[in-house]
N, C-alpha and C positions, 0 to 999 in steps of 0.2 A: 504494499499500500504506499502512495506516494504519501510523504509527512505536508504539511503545511507550511507555507513562507513564514517568517517571521517579519515584523516591520521593519527591521533590521536587512532582512534578507531583500526584501521589497525595494526600500531602499539602495543598495547597490545594485539589483538590476534597473533599477532607472537609471544609474549614474552608466552603465554600462552601456544602454540602450542610448541615452545622450552621446556618447562617445565615441558612439560605432560609426564605423567606415566601413566604404566598399559594400558589396549587393546584401540587403536584408531580407534573411529568410528567419521561417521561426525554428527550422532545425540547424542552421548555421546558430543562431541567438542559443538556443537549448544547449547547443554544444558547447558554447563559451562561457555556461556559466556551470559548467561541472567545478572547475578550479576556483570559481567565486564564493559559491555557496556550498561547496562540498558534495553537489548530487545535481545528476542532470534532470533537471524537471523537465515533464512533456509540455505540448501546445495548451493543450487544456487546461492545466494545470496553472499555468502563464493567462490564459484568458479568463478563466475564474476570477481574476483580480481586474477589476476595472482599470485601477490605474496604469495597470501594466498594460491591458489592452490597447487604450487609451491611446497611449505614450509611442505603443508599437505602430499603430495605425496611421499617428502624425507623423513618424518618422519616416518610416514606408511611403506617404502621400506626398512628403517632398520629393521623391524622384530625383531626379539628376540634381538637383539643389545643394546636397550633401558631396557632389562629384567636382562641384568648382573649387578650382585653387583657392586657397588661403592666401590674402592677401599678406605680406610680411613686411612688417612696421618698419620704418625707415630706422630706427635705432631703438636700443634698449629701454631707454627713457619714453620714449612713445609706447611701445610696450606696455612698460611696467603702469603709465597713466591709463591706458585702455584695458586694460587688467582690472588695476582698481576699480574703475567707473562700473565695469561690466558685474563686477562682485558687488559693490554697493545696490546697484541696479537688481541684482539677484535677491540681496536680500531683503530689498525692498519690497520684489514681490512676492518673495515666502510671506513677508509679514502680512501684507494685503492679504493673500490667499488664506491661512492661519484669522484673519479676521472674518472673512465670506464664511469659511467652514464651521467658525462658532456662529456666525446669523444664521446659517444654514440648521444648526441644531436646536437652536431658538425657535424658528420656525416649524421645524418638525416637531420638537415639542407641542407648539402651541397648536397645530394642526390634530396631533393625537386628540391634545384636552377636548377641543370642539367637535369632535368627531368624523375628522373630514379621511377621506379614503385615499388612497395612491390614486386611484383613477381621477378622481376630481383634482387632486393636485399637477397631475402629468395630460390632464385638458389640455390639446391645442388651443392658441389665442381664438378667438373670432376673427373670421375675415373681414378686413377693412371692408366699407362699402363706398366707394370712389362714386364721387359726381352726387350722392344724395345729401340733398339739403337737410339742414336739421332745424324745423318746427316748433 
């Protein structure tokens, strides 16, 4: 029986996926995880985790974008400034994401308290009525 992935495993897997170069397939990706997490997960195991599945689809959907040559900075100083800026942006986005996840938990709890079903919460938005006048 396959073991469940821990939060640490999932984070490592996502980092591996972020740094992936070359042709991305489930087989190749699963093979690459053996040394990282100590076992070779199956595609089905990885797909069971929404974060991994969405990250994989996002990376796969970028297609040839990942094959573009990386621009080499003119100097180490320029590279260091760019790295610092990207690290700060990454930290800001992580903080923003945590806030959104906390808000989602609050909404989830309130929806549960008020008896809203998952079907009601995931219902599509109504179609916009173009050209209709409000009277």
